[in-house]
Rosetta silent file (secondary structure, phi, psi, omega in degrees, C-alpha in Angstrom):
SEQUENCE: MKTIADFRDNNVLQYNNRLEQLEDLIDATSFVEVVELLANVAGEKAEHLRVNWQAEDDARIYDDIEGTLISTMIKLQKKEVQHANA
SCORE:     score description
SCORE:     0.000 S_00000001
   1 L     0.000  134.921  178.875  -31.748    5.039  -13.034 S_00000001
   2 L   -77.225  144.898  177.178  -29.020    5.099  -10.370 S_00000001
   3 L  -103.895  170.398  175.496  -29.000    7.838   -7.790 S_00000001
   4 H   -58.636  -38.447 -179.888  -26.076    9.399   -5.995 S_00000001
   5 H   -62.914  -35.374  178.183  -27.013    7.342   -2.940 S_00000001
   6 H   -63.531  -44.118  179.924  -26.628    4.135   -5.029 S_00000001
   7 H   -66.111  -42.617  179.578  -23.094    5.144   -6.020 S_00000001
   8 H   -62.283  -47.710  179.365  -22.232    6.119   -2.437 S_00000001
   9 H   -60.579  -40.727  177.866  -23.552    2.833   -1.054 S_00000001
  10 H   -62.313  -43.716  178.917  -21.664    0.906   -3.707 S_00000001
  11 H   -63.739  -38.663  177.728  -18.448    2.756   -2.837 S_00000001
  12 H   -64.064  -42.956  178.290  -18.955    2.002    0.869 S_00000001
  13 H   -63.946  -43.366  178.927  -19.414   -1.689    0.091 S_00000001
  14 H   -62.783  -43.050  179.131  -16.317   -1.756   -2.104 S_00000001
  15 H   -60.510  -47.254  179.873  -14.312    0.051    0.582 S_00000001
  16 H   -63.416  -36.975  177.133  -15.489   -2.355    3.282 S_00000001
  17 H   -65.427  -43.654  179.837  -14.657   -5.333    1.058 S_00000001
  18 H   -64.883  -42.066  178.836  -11.169   -3.982    0.365 S_00000001
  19 H   -60.065  -43.312  178.889  -10.660   -3.269    4.057 S_00000001
  20 H   -64.989  -40.319  177.897  -11.609   -6.835    4.933 S_00000001
  21 H   -63.096  -41.212 -179.221   -9.283   -8.232    2.248 S_00000001
  22 H   -67.825  -40.403  175.540   -6.434   -6.131    3.604 S_00000001
  23 H   -60.757  -41.984  178.318   -7.113   -7.290    7.181 S_00000001
  24 H   -61.314  -42.087 -179.959   -7.065  -10.883    5.947 S_00000001
  25 H   -65.154  -43.629  177.508   -3.740  -10.322    4.230 S_00000001
  26 H   -62.265  -43.646  179.325   -2.250   -8.741    7.374 S_00000001
  27 H   -62.018  -35.265 -178.126   -3.571  -11.633    9.455 S_00000001
  28 H   -79.158  -21.578 -178.127   -2.021  -14.142    7.022 S_00000001
  29 L  -126.206 -106.373  175.572    1.341  -12.333    6.960 S_00000001
  30 L  -167.200  165.198  174.658    2.201   -9.235    8.970 S_00000001
  31 H   -58.816  -41.883 -178.744    2.026   -5.447    8.783 S_00000001
  32 H   -58.201  -47.761 -177.930    5.704   -5.438    7.884 S_00000001
  33 H   -65.948  -37.913  178.883    5.229   -7.755    4.944 S_00000001
  34 H   -64.248  -42.626  179.121    2.209   -5.829    3.654 S_00000001
  35 H   -65.557  -39.486  178.251    4.154   -2.542    3.819 S_00000001
  36 H   -61.822  -42.260  176.931    7.074   -4.248    2.062 S_00000001
  37 H   -60.779  -42.714  178.472    4.743   -5.436   -0.694 S_00000001
  38 H   -63.226  -41.149  177.698    3.369   -1.897   -1.100 S_00000001
  39 H   -60.806  -42.409  178.584    6.940   -0.531   -1.321 S_00000001
  40 H   -63.989  -39.631  178.775    7.737   -3.057   -4.037 S_00000001
  41 H   -64.282  -42.657  178.528    4.644   -2.075   -5.984 S_00000001
  42 H   -60.713  -43.408  177.674    5.603    1.593   -5.759 S_00000001
  43 H   -61.536  -41.112  179.715    9.122    0.767   -7.025 S_00000001
  44 H   -67.557  -37.714  177.653    7.734   -1.250   -9.907 S_00000001
  45 H   -63.806  -42.475  177.429    5.330    1.575  -10.829 S_00000001
  46 H   -57.847  -48.363 -178.799    8.265    4.023  -10.864 S_00000001
  47 H   -62.482  -42.235  177.805   10.252    1.770  -13.123 S_00000001
  48 H   -59.192  -44.895 -179.792    7.258    1.240  -15.446 S_00000001
  49 H   -63.363  -37.511 -179.675    6.744    4.980  -15.777 S_00000001
  50 H   -69.510  -48.307 -171.922   10.438    5.517  -16.591 S_00000001
  51 H   -74.474  -45.140 -172.595   10.787    2.699  -19.087 S_00000001
  52 H   -92.309  -24.384 -173.361    7.417    2.818  -20.868 S_00000001
  53 H  -124.388   -4.337 -176.724    6.364    6.422  -20.620 S_00000001
  54 L    49.648   39.123 -177.632    9.631    8.354  -20.004 S_00000001
  55 L  -102.535   74.261 -174.792    7.697   10.090  -17.209 S_00000001
  56 H   -62.695  -41.272 -179.483   10.571   10.852  -14.838 S_00000001
  57 H   -61.909  -42.940  176.979    8.646   13.374  -12.731 S_00000001
  58 H   -66.630  -38.856 -179.824    5.835   10.903  -12.112 S_00000001
  59 H   -62.671  -37.781  179.513    8.323    8.125  -11.461 S_00000001
  60 H   -64.005  -30.839  176.385   10.020   10.216   -8.746 S_00000001
  61 H   -62.992  -44.659  178.783    6.687   10.460   -6.911 S_00000001
  62 H   -70.568  -30.700  172.773    6.546    6.676   -6.726 S_00000001
  63 H   -61.368  -42.156  177.978   10.222    6.566   -5.722 S_00000001
  64 H   -64.469  -41.655  177.771    9.351    8.866   -2.816 S_00000001
  65 H   -61.760  -45.291  177.735    6.411    6.679   -1.874 S_00000001
  66 H   -56.782  -46.075 -179.958    8.685    3.624   -1.983 S_00000001
  67 H   -62.701  -42.801  179.471   11.206    5.316    0.283 S_00000001
  68 H   -62.843  -43.676 -179.581    8.570    6.375    2.765 S_00000001
  69 H   -66.763  -36.055  176.430    7.133    2.857    2.869 S_00000001
  70 H   -64.810  -42.967  175.336   10.597    1.343    3.365 S_00000001
  71 H   -60.281  -41.585  177.902   11.207    3.752    6.302 S_00000001
  72 H   -64.738  -40.267  179.543    7.844    2.747    7.722 S_00000001
  73 H   -62.288  -43.738  178.959    8.654   -0.916    7.297 S_00000001
  74 H   -60.873  -43.691  177.856   11.927   -0.475    9.228 S_00000001
  75 H   -62.155  -41.831  178.065   10.083    1.286   12.058 S_00000001
  76 H   -63.533  -40.523  178.488    7.496   -1.476   12.161 S_00000001
  77 H   -60.463  -42.936  178.938   10.238   -4.129   12.277 S_00000001
  78 H   -62.523  -41.176  178.929   11.797   -2.363   15.278 S_00000001
  79 H   -66.141  -37.481  177.458    8.441   -2.254   17.033 S_00000001
  80 H   -63.039  -41.996 -179.935    7.909   -5.965   16.367 S_00000001
  81 H   -66.250  -43.500  178.336   11.317   -6.730   17.896 S_00000001
  82 H   -60.053  -42.806 -177.935   10.557   -4.502   20.921 S_00000001
  83 H   -66.546  -39.937 -179.887    7.217   -6.226   21.363 S_00000001
  84 H   -68.625  -29.721 -179.644    8.746   -9.690   21.094 S_00000001
  85 H   -88.888   -4.200 -178.198   11.386   -8.819   23.694 S_00000001
  86 L   -79.538    0.000    0.000    8.899   -7.312   26.132 S_00000001
């Protein structure tokens, strides 16, 4: 029988694996590209909710997430340019 500690340990391992995968993706691309990918996923989720579930309120949440991620991406791009020019 699994204990709470077993579930916690499994969650920590999963988290650490995901963190490592994300770091690998950032290393292979850039923070900007990863944030852009996340923004695209949020936009696709919003569209899916609208088209398939007519869940406009839920879709707006993902629209907001997409907008926030796009703003973050723009800020990161500016920082990359500043860093490259330094």
